[in-house]
N, C-alpha and C positions, 0 to 999 in steps of 0.2 A: 417329704413323702416317704413313709415307711414301707409302702407296698410297691414292689417293682412295677414299673409302667409296662403296659402291653400295647402292641400295635393296634391300629384301628383300620380294619380292612373289610369292605363289604358290609358295613353296619355291625360287625362283630369285633370284640376285643380279643386279640389273638396273641398267643405266646410267641416270642421271637425265636427263630431257629438258632441264632448264634448267641443267646444269652443276653447279658446286660452290661452297660458300662456306667461309671460314675459321672454324675453331673456335679461340678464343683462350684461352690460359692466363691466368686472372685475376691470377696472382701475378707473371708475367714479361712479359705482353703478347706472348708468342711464339705462333706457330701450332702448335697441337697436332695438327691433322689437317684434312682436307677433307671436309665433310659434303655429301651430295647434295641438290640442289634438285629436289624432285619437282614435276611439273606437276599441274594439277587432274585431268587425264585419268588420270595414273598413280595418284593417290589413289583415284579411282573404280575403277580396275582392281584395286587392292589390296582394296577393299571387296567387289568382285565375286568375287575369289579366295576371300575369307573366306566369302562366301555359298555358293560352290560346295563348299567343304570342310565346311560346317556339317552337312549331313545325315549324312555318314559319321562325323564326329567325335562328334556328339551321341549316336550309337548305339554308339560304342565302349564296351566294358566298363569300368566304373569302375576295375577293377584295372589295366587297360592305361593309362588316363589317369594313375593313381597312379604306375605304373612310370616313365612318361616324366617326370613332374614330379620324382620322386625322383632320376632319372638327371641331370636338369638341375641339381639341387642339388649332386650329386657333382661335376659339371664345373665349376660356379662355385667350389666349394671347391678343386678341383684348380688352377684358374687364378687363385686369389685375389690373389696378389701382382701379376701384370701388370694384372689388372682394377682393383685398388686404385690402382695407379700411374696408370692412365688416368683413373680417376674423380677423383683428386686434381688431375691436370693440367687437366682440362676444367671442373671445378666450383670449384676453389680450396679444397676441404676440406683440413684437415690430414691427415697420413698416418694418424694414429690414427683419425680420424673416417672416412676413406675405407675403412680396413680393417674397423673394428668396427661402424660404424653404416650403412655403405652396402653393401659387398659381402657381409659376413657376415649382415646382416639380409636381404638378397635371398635368399641360400641358405636361411636359416631359413624364409622365407616359402614358397619352393617346397617345402621339406620339410613344412611345416605343411599345405599344401593337397594334397600327395600323400596325406596322411591324410584331408584333407577330402573328397577324391574318393570315399572309402569310407563317408562318413557317410550314414545313412539319409535318403532323400528322401521317404518316405511317412510320413504320420501318420494313424493310425486315428481315426475319429470315432465318437461314440456312435450306435448305431442309432436310427432315429426311426420311431415308429408313426404311420401315416397313415390317417385315416378315409376311407371311401368318399366319392367326390364327383366333381366335374367332371374331376379329374385322373386318375381311374381307381378301381380296386377298393381296398378296405382292405388294408393290408399293412405290412410292416416294410421300411424302406429302409436299407441300409448305405451307408457313404461313407468315402472316404479323401481327404485333401488331399495332393497330390503336387507337389513342386518340379520344374519343367521348365526347361531352359536358355532364355535369352531369345532367343539367335540370334547375330547379329554385333554385337560390342561395340567401339566406338571408345574407345581409352584415350589420353587427352591428359594428359601428365605434366608435373610441375614441374621447375624447374632445380635446386632445392636438394638433391635427392637422386636422382641419375640411375640408381641401382640399386634402392634399397628402394621408392621410390614406384612405378615401373613393375612391379616384382615383386608389390607388393601389389594390383595390378589384374589383371595377366596370370594369375598363378597361380590365384586363386580362380575367375576367369572360365573358364579352361581346365578346372579341376577339375569345374565344373558342366556341361561339355559345350558351352560357347560357343566361337566362334572370334573372333579379335581383329585389329584394325588399331591399331597403336601409333603415335601421333604424339608423339615426345619434344619437350621444350622445345628451341628452336633453339640455345640457348647451349651445351648439353653433351649432344648426342645420341649420341655415339659409343659410350658404354657400353651403350646399349640395343641397338645392333647386335651387340655381343658377347653380350648376353643371347639374341638371336635365334640366333646361332651355337650357343650352348649348347643351346638347345631343338632346333635342327635335328640336332645331333649326338646328342641324347638320343632322337631318333626321332619328333619331332612331325611329322605328315604335312604335305605341301605345302598351303599356304593356311590352315592352322590359326593360324599367327602371321605377321603381315605388319608391316613397319616402314617408315614413310615420313617424310621430313623436308623442311623448307624453312625459310629464314630469315624469310620473311614470314608473313602470316596466311592466305594462300590455301589452303595444304595442310590446316591445321586446319579451315578453313571447309568445304572439300570433304569432309573426314572426318566432319563432322557432317551435311552436306547429303545425302550419298549415299543414294539410296533403298534400298541394300542394308544400311544400318546400322539396327539395332533399338534400340540403347542407346548412350548416351555416358557414360563415366566420366571426370570431369575433376577435376584438382587445380590450383588457381591462384587468380587474383584474383577477387574478387566481381564486378567490372565485366565481365570476360570470361565468367564463369559466367552472368551475367544474359543476355548475348547468346546464349550456347549454349542456355540455357533457353527463350528465345523461339523459336529454330529447332526445338528438340525439341518444344515445345508445338504448333507448327503440324503436325508430323508424328506427334504422339502417341508420340514415342520416350521410352523410359524414361531416367531420369537418375540419376546418383550424383555429387553435387557436394561436394567438400571445398574450401571457399573461404577467405576471409581470416579473420584473427583479431586481437584486441587484448586478449590474456589479462589478466584482473585478478588480481593477487596481493593478497589481503586479509589483512593482517598485524595481529593483535590484540596488545595490550600484554602479554599473557602468553605470547607465542610464544617458541619456541626461536630466538633471533635468528640464531645461527650457521647453523641449518638453513635459515632463510628467505633469508639472504644467499647461501648456496651455491646454492639453487634459482633465485633471481632472477638471480644472476650468470651463469647459463648463457645468458641473453640476449646477453651480450657475447661469449661464447666459442663456443657451439654453432652451427655454420654462420655465424658472424659475425652472429648475429641474424636470419638469413634463414630463419626457421621460424615457421609460423603458430601453433604451440602455445606460443610463448615467453611468459613472464610479464612483458610489457613495461610494463604499467600497474600500478604498485605503489600500493595504497591502504592506508595505514598509520595505526593509531591514534595520536593525537597524543602520548600519553605516551611512546612510544618512537620518534617520528618522527626526532628529531635523531640518536639512537644508530644507527638503521637507515641513515640517509643517510651517516653517518660510516663505518659498517662497509662499505657498498657502495663508498664512495670508496676505502677501503683495499683491498678486493678488486679493484676495477678497476685500481688502481695496480700490482698485482702481475702483471697479465696481459702476456705477451709478444706483441706484434704483429709479424708478419713472414712470411717464406717458409714456407708450409705444409709444405714438404718437410723443414724443419729440426726435429729432435726436440723442442726447447724451445718451439716456437711454439704458442700457445694460440689466438690470433685471426689468422685468415688474411684474405684479401681478400674483398670482395663480388664478385658475378658479372661485372660489367662496368663500364666507365667511365660509361655512362649511369645505371646504378643507383647508383654512388658519388655522382654529381652529385645524384641524387634524394634520397638520404639526407642529404647535406650541406645541401641546400635546406631540409629539415625542421629541421635543427639551427639554421639561420639563422632560420627561422620561429619556433621556440621562443623564441629570444632576443627577437624582436620582440613576441611575445605576452606577454612579461613573466615567463616561466619563469626561474628562477635556474639558470644553468649552473654545476654543481658540478665537473664533470670532463669532459675531452675537448673536443670542439667544434672542433678544428683537425685538419688532415691530419697523421697521425702521422709522426714521424721514422722512418727505416728504409730499406727498399728504394726505390731511385730509380724503379723501374718497378713497375707493379701497381696494382690498384684497392683501396687500403686506406682504411679509415675508422676513426678513433679511437673506441674505446668511450666512450660519452657518457652522462652522468647529469644529469637536470634535476630540481630540487626546486621547492617552492612553486608547484606547478601547480594548475590548476582544471579542472573537467570540461568547460568551454566551449572550452578551447584545442584547436586542430587537432592538435597533437602528442600530445594525450591521446586524441583521438577517432579519428584515422586510422591505418591500418596503415603503419608506416614500413618494416618488413622490413629492419632493420639493427640494429647493436649500440647501440641507444638505449633507455634506460629513463627513464620519467617517474614522479615521486612525487607523490601527492595525499594530504593528511592528512584524517582524519575523527575524530569524537568518539564517537558512539554506534554500537552494532551496527546499528541501523536505517539510520543515515546511511551506514555502510560498505556495506551491502547495496545501498542505492539507488545509490550511486556506481558500484559494480561493475556493476550492471544498466543503467546509463545509457550504453549503447553500441549501435551498430548490429550489433555482432558478438556471437557467443556460442559459441565453439568449446571452449576449455578455460580454466576459471578455477581459482584455487588459494586455499586457506585455511590459514593458519598460526595455531594457537592451542594453548595447553597444556590447554585444556578441550575434550576430544575430543567430548563431548556437544554443546557449542556449535558446534564445527567442523562436525559432521554436520548440525546444525539449520540452520546458515547455508548449507551446501552445498545443502540442499533449497530454499532461497530464490533461488539463483543461476540465471539463465536462460542456461545453457551446456550443451552436449552432454556435457561431462565436467568433473569437479571433482577436483582433487588435494588431499587433506587431509594437510598436513605433508609433502608430497612433490611432486616433479615427475615421478615415475616413472609408467610406463604398464604396465598389465596387458594383455598382447597377446591376451587372449581377450575383453576388454571391448569393447563397441560404441564405435566412433569416428565422430564426425560433429558437426555444429553446429546450434545454434538460430539463428534470425533470418538475417542475411545471411552466416553462416558455412557454410551449405550445406544440402543436401537428402539424406537417407538416411544409412545407417550401414554401415560395413564393419569389418574386422578380425575374427579368429576365425571362428566359424561364421556371424556376422552378414554377413560378406562373401559366403559361399555363398548366403545368402538374397538379398543385394543383386543377385547376378548370376543370379537365377532368377525364374521366374513361377510362381504358384500355380495349380494346376488341381484342380478337384473332380471325382471319379469316384464316381457314385452307381449302386446296383444294387438290385434287389428281393431281400429276404432270404428 
């Protein structure tokens, strides 16, 4: 992008008060484009624009909201190739991932919530007979529960998916009649401005969607602090989520938090080993391990421990690390030099803690430039090790052995996180029984697949609230009771 990007506030493209900063391609370390540095005042202005637009947008007919969201999906599909090229360049995702899991998923989410805008918001409740008393005469009271829009929603999104993650917030929020201020991750914000362009072309009124960016924390803080903001939807680290939660608590602002994860993959000795290896192996390849749902913590029954470690080693050895633009690349770079250093520091920590380094552990051969991390496998781990307990957010898998079902469940639950866990077993009844004992917001049984109508969110420090499918519409709405005499 040769032209410096401008902010999108109140339907206008606005020059940033504080200049621009470089967006770096993680694969080449070259400049992809110039992102705008919004001032605190500009973020407040964006929230005020969203507040001004809310009254009219919340009264817009659901059919019109659906039409705009559907049109945005059409535009995203029309521009899929340039959008995917930009996403690959700024996030480091492989071409296949940028096309299929970023841009295509974003279009699908706008399409899904075009339908969601038409879902009923009223639920009839049984009538209630009330005896005469201090509250009035005897009678029958009817009631309905109605979902109303929350108001202005700040959407703070993660760097690992600059299309699907923002779309998963913006589309259901708009479908429910909310207006939004989007604050993308500073590492790869340019795709979100393309999303704003698509919504503007689709007919979203001025102020309904606003996008602000900055390389530091000030813009995100202002987007949470603004008195015009009613709700914050955040995807990112638990530490940042806790800080946002403190601010929201003081203002009684609603929250939707999808935070960190350290997914346990509980593999029993009767499991389909090939299926388990394929699922666990996605930690190495999918976003280079930069995904909170990854099965990074393998808890394997001792009878197949050595076979699983050997199979994972073979799988890892077949992965091509390199330029994400090349067709054969499976593992691209991580998002930045700072994050590469962080992941590598965890690898060194694992060695010091006594974990056995089975594969990886050194910077890979390949491109001379770029932020690459070798897929890494540790075995002989214990639950006390920091590499087992803390989210690394890179292509690193740790393996912990267990003997009994009870011990395996205890090890899986011995975590501050609880986003998505996994169970592999040939005994489906046992797998479902074990799933019921796991303290996680989701459990995959013999699969890492997701049902995109199922609720998504975490237990413990992995988050607050649920979204995806109709649950996202519920998340971006308030319940109102309407009562009348029958």
